[in-house]
C-alpha positions in Angstrom: 85.8 -139.7 -146.1 85.5 -143.3 -145.0 84.9 -144.4 -148.5 88.0 -142.5 -149.7 90.1 -144.1 -146.9 88.7 -147.5 -147.8 89.5 -147.0 -151.5 93.0 -145.9 -150.6 93.6 -148.9 -148.4 92.3 -151.3 -151.0 94.6 -149.8 -153.6 97.6 -150.2 -151.4 96.7 -153.8 -150.7 96.3 -154.4 -154.5 99.7 -152.7 -155.1 101.3 -154.8 -152.5 99.9 -158.0 -153.9 101.0 -157.0 -157.4 104.6 -156.2 -156.2 104.8 -159.4 -154.3 103.6 -161.3 -157.4 106.2 -159.5 -159.6 108.9 -160.4 -156.9 107.8 -164.0 -156.8 107.8 -164.2 -160.6 111.3 -162.6 -160.9 112.8 -165.1 -158.4 111.8 -168.2 -160.5 114.8 -170.5 -161.3 114.2 -170.0 -165.0 115.7 -166.4 -164.7 118.9 -167.4 -162.9 121.8 -166.2 -165.1 123.1 -169.3 -167.0 125.0 -167.6 -169.8 127.2 -164.5 -169.9 128.4 -164.1 -173.5 131.4 -162.0 -174.2 131.7 -160.4 -177.6 134.1 -158.1 -179.3 131.7 -156.0 -181.3 133.1 -155.3 -184.7 136.6 -156.5 -184.0 137.9 -159.7 -182.7 139.2 -159.7 -179.1 143.0 -160.3 -179.1 144.1 -159.5 -175.6 141.3 -160.3 -173.2 142.0 -163.5 -171.4 139.1 -165.9 -170.6 140.7 -167.0 -167.4 141.3 -163.4 -166.2 137.6 -162.6 -166.9 136.5 -165.6 -164.8 138.8 -164.5 -162.0 138.2 -160.8 -162.1 134.7 -159.9 -163.4 132.5 -163.0 -162.8 132.7 -163.1 -159.1 131.4 -159.6 -158.9 128.2 -160.2 -160.7 125.1 -160.5 -158.4 121.4 -161.1 -159.2 119.4 -162.8 -161.9 118.0 -161.7 -165.3 115.9 -159.1 -163.7 117.9 -158.0 -160.6 121.4 -157.9 -161.9 122.6 -154.3 -162.0 123.9 -153.6 -165.4 126.0 -150.7 -164.3 127.8 -152.9 -161.7 128.3 -155.7 -164.4 129.8 -153.1 -166.7 132.1 -151.8 -164.0 133.2 -155.3 -163.2 134.2 -156.0 -166.8 136.0 -152.7 -167.1 138.5 -153.8 -164.3 139.7 -156.6 -166.5 143.1 -155.9 -168.1 143.0 -154.7 -171.7 139.3 -153.7 -171.5 138.7 -150.1 -172.4 134.9 -150.1 -172.3 132.1 -152.7 -171.7 128.5 -152.5 -172.8 125.9 -154.9 -171.3 122.5 -155.9 -172.3 120.0 -158.6 -171.2 118.8 -161.4 -173.4 115.7 -163.3 -172.5 115.4 -165.3 -170.3 118.7 -165.9 -168.5 121.5 -164.4 -170.5 123.8 -161.3 -170.3 125.5 -160.2 -173.5 128.8 -158.2 -172.8 130.5 -156.4 -175.7 134.0 -155.3 -174.9 136.2 -152.8 -176.5 139.9 -153.4 -176.0 142.7 -151.0 -175.5 145.1 -150.8 -178.5 148.5 -149.9 -177.3 150.5 -147.2 -179.1 153.4 -146.3 -176.7 154.6 -146.6 -173.2 153.8 -143.6 -170.9 156.4 -142.4 -168.5 158.7 -144.6 -166.7 156.3 -146.5 -164.4 155.2 -149.3 -166.7 152.0 -147.6 -167.9 150.8 -147.5 -171.6 149.1 -145.1 -174.0 146.4 -146.3 -176.2 145.6 -145.1 -179.7 142.6 -143.2 -178.1 144.8 -141.4 -175.7 143.9 -143.5 -172.7 146.5 -144.4 -170.0 146.2 -148.0 -168.8 148.3 -150.8 -167.1 148.9 -154.3 -168.4 151.8 -156.6 -168.8 154.4 -154.8 -171.0 155.6 -158.1 -172.6 152.0 -158.8 -173.8 151.8 -155.2 -175.2 155.0 -155.6 -177.2 154.3 -159.0 -178.7 154.1 -157.3 -182.1 157.3 -155.2 -181.6 158.7 -152.6 -179.3 156.6 -149.6 -178.5 157.7 -146.0 -178.7 158.0 -144.1 -175.5 156.0 -141.1 -174.6 156.0 -139.0 -171.5 154.5 -135.7 -170.3 152.7 -134.0 -167.4 149.5 -135.6 -166.1 146.6 -134.6 -168.3 148.8 -134.1 -171.4 148.3 -137.6 -172.9 146.1 -136.6 -175.8 148.3 -133.6 -176.6 151.3 -135.8 -176.9 149.3 -138.3 -178.9 148.2 -135.6 -181.3 151.8 -134.1 -181.5 153.2 -137.5 -182.4 150.8 -138.0 -185.2 151.7 -134.6 -186.6 155.4 -135.3 -186.4 154.9 -138.5 -188.5 153.8 -136.2 -191.4 156.4 -133.6 -190.8 159.3 -136.0 -190.8 157.9 -138.0 -193.7 159.8 -136.1 -196.5 163.2 -137.2 -195.1 161.8 -140.8 -194.5 162.3 -140.5 -190.7 159.8 -141.5 -188.0 159.5 -140.3 -184.3 160.2 -143.2 -181.9 159.6 -141.3 -178.7 158.0 -138.0 -177.8 158.6 -136.2 -174.5 156.9 -133.1 -173.1 158.7 -131.7 -170.1 157.1 -130.1 -167.1 157.9 -126.7 -168.6 156.0 -128.0 -171.8 159.1 -128.2 -174.0 159.1 -130.9 -176.7 161.9 -133.4 -177.4 161.5 -136.1 -180.1 163.8 -139.2 -180.8 163.9 -140.4 -184.4 164.2 -143.8 -185.6 167.7 -143.2 -186.8 168.9 -142.4 -183.3 168.9 -138.6 -183.6 167.3 -136.6 -180.7 165.7 -133.3 -181.7 165.0 -130.6 -179.2 162.1 -128.5 -180.4 161.5 -126.4 -177.2 158.2 -124.8 -176.3 155.3 -124.2 -178.6 155.1 -120.4 -178.6 152.6 -120.3 -181.4 150.5 -122.9 -183.2 153.1 -123.2 -185.9 156.4 -123.0 -183.9 157.0 -126.7 -183.8 156.1 -127.2 -187.5 158.4 -124.4 -188.7 161.3 -125.7 -186.5 160.9 -129.2 -188.0 160.6 -127.7 -191.5 163.9 -126.0 -191.0 165.6 -129.1 -190.1 164.1 -131.1 -192.9 165.2 -128.5 -195.4 168.9 -128.9 -194.4 168.9 -132.6 -193.4 170.2 -133.9 -196.7 173.2 -131.7 -196.6 173.9 -132.6 -193.0 173.8 -136.3 -193.7 176.0 -135.8 -196.8 178.7 -133.9 -194.6 178.4 -135.9 -191.3 177.1 -139.3 -192.6 175.6 -141.1 -189.6 177.6 -139.3 -186.9 174.7 -136.8 -185.9 173.5 -137.5 -182.2 171.3 -134.6 -181.4 169.9 -131.4 -183.0 168.8 -128.3 -181.0 166.2 -126.4 -183.0 165.3 -123.8 -180.3 167.4 -121.1 -182.0 165.3 -118.6 -184.2 167.7 -118.6 -187.2 169.8 -121.7 -186.7 170.5 -125.0 -184.9 173.1 -126.6 -182.7 174.3 -130.0 -183.5 176.2 -132.7 -181.6 177.9 -135.3 -183.8 180.1 -138.0 -182.3 181.2 -135.8 -179.3 181.5 -132.6 -181.3 179.2 -129.7 -180.9 178.8 -126.9 -183.4 176.3 -124.4 -184.6 174.6 -123.9 -188.0 173.0 -120.7 -189.1 170.1 -120.9 -191.5 168.8 -118.2 -193.8 166.2 -115.9 -192.5 162.8 -115.7 -194.2 162.3 -112.6 -196.3 
């Protein structure tokens, strides 16, 4: 029993000495972080500002090559404007390599200055920076509906393509009714999605008669209400009237 206790005590002493040696080795000046290299992965970083990175992320990094918490470093970089995701790895003996993925803005979201990315993420940056390449379309919807609105926008691009029109804004109301504004100034009320094909069928009805509407009303159409089962209501330069379409056989 005494031999067993002695062996256990000797093992603990050796373990403590070994841990102390590791701690001493890890604290050597050669392992002090001297380089934090920022990369853009497969794409060039367009929006991330070096000054903002220095002010926002670098002051939050603690430790050296061995002791730096990579999760905390990643979280620090993900607080930088325009950064969607950060990946961090160590490079011997005193470097951290940070690979950043930027948000790519697709539209504004709501009326509080937020943006929606092409991945369906909501984020906040300076709107003037986001619109350097042109004005963004406007999206809105209940919280949690961002990816649904994004998917619907992409579908509407294809649906309106035959008449050479594009959606400029897509709105989903609190009652889950859809409204789309087109790039020619026309607002189209599509209503609620009762089935998986409801919206597509309503757009198809509008597309089928749109050339005739333009021929008769020129550019006077302001809005179209497609919520009627066999027709539509139009507003053109202050006038409102209905139009019945043929029922499917």
